[in-house]
C-alpha positions, 0 to 999 in steps of 0.5 A, a space after each residue: 597485166 603482170 601486176 594482176 598476178 600479185 593480187 590477193 583479192 578476196 583471199 584469206 590469210 592467217 599470219 602469226 606473230 602479227 603484232 609487230 615487225 615482219 608479221 604486222 607488215 606482212 598482214 597489212 601488205 596482204 590486206 593492201 593486196 586484197 586479202 582478209 587476215 586472221 592475225 595472232 600474237 600475245 599482245 592485244 593492243 598491238 594486234 588492235 593497231 594492226 587490225 586498224 591498218 588492215 581495215 583502212 586498206 578496205 579488208 577485214 581483220 580477225 584479231 586472236 590474242 594468244 600465246 603461240 607457244 601453245 600448239 592448240 592455240 596455234 591450230 585453233 586459228 584455222 577455226 577462226 578463219 573458217 568461222 569468219 570467212 569460210 575459207 583459207 588460202 594462205 598461212 604465214 608462219 612468222 612466229 619464232 625466234 631464239 636468243 643467241 647463247 654460247 655453246 655451253 649455255 645451250 642446254 638440251 632444253 633450249 634446243 627443244 624449245 627452239 625447235 618447238 617455237 620455230 618448227 612445231 608451231 609451223 606444223 601445228 598451223 599448217 596441218 589443220 589448215 590443209 583440209 580447209 585449203 583443199 575445200 577451196 581448191 588449194 592454197 599456200 604456206 610461207 614460212 619465215 626462216 632465217 639466213 642463219 639457217 644456212 650460215 654459221 656464226 658463234 652463238 646461233 646454235 639453237 636458233 640456226 639449227 631450228 631455222 635450218 630445220 624449218 627450211 627443210 620442213 618447207 621442202 618436205 611439206 611441199 613434196 607431201 602437199 603438191 600439187 594443190 598446196 604450195 609451201 615455201 620459205 623466206 630466209 630473212 637477213 637483218 631486218 629493222 624490227 624490235 629484235 634489232 632495237 639495240 642495233 638500231 639505237 646505236 650508230 656504231 652497231 648499225 654502221 657495222 651491220 650495214 658494212 657487213 651486208 653487201 647491199 650496205 643497208 639493213 632490210 625493211 619489213 616491207 622487203 619481206 612482205 613483198 616476198 610473202 606476196 610474191 610467194 603467196 600470189 599467182 605470181 609465184 604459182 610455179 614455185 614450191 619447196 623453195 627457200 627465197 633468200 632475202 638478206 641483202 646478199 649476206 654470206 656471213 653473220 654481219 655483227 659480232 655477238 661477242 660470244 667468247 671462245 669455249 
């Protein structure tokens, strides 16, 4: 049956930024599809709650609290997978983000930090993951990018540049690692996570954002998790080097950040 192609039965995944939002939902969804999951983020309490949901789905969770700005801590997640499960099939590079800033407030240091947190972390995980994946015959990576990696909007200089770099990193890594390891990305639109708390708490802002989205709603983390499952499973086995846009049809920023003119 076609649904069998979406199964992740007995696969092993690493998900970064897995304490809440897209990362947490993706980790739980992978477990519901049959995978064991190594989850990492800063906050141990949040990871503990996610682990309970993974275990409730009948799968194993390995909890690794860590500051994922530390590239050595990111790379060490691969050894956690090896020690716990002896294999690795998937990495989900979800950790990342950068706050909007005006152009003149965006220093070179801010640009470097954005690249570090959104791109270098992805490479720091995927590079040591490759040998372990190859031991099992192959695997895949899903990088969580953003619609702002291709759109233009005032205030997104550092974030959009970094996410655009992550999207092209995806294409280049896919070429380097084919045919045994597939690398894809998801360009995420506005999704109801803690990063949008200020919007979710204001009816006016939420209505404005929904009106600026062709599908007239803000995305749910499960919308992104479903795309992760597709790209990671056999259902997406003929897909690599692609950036899947899951953004409600957005072709322009759907909220004015109030960044003034220079």
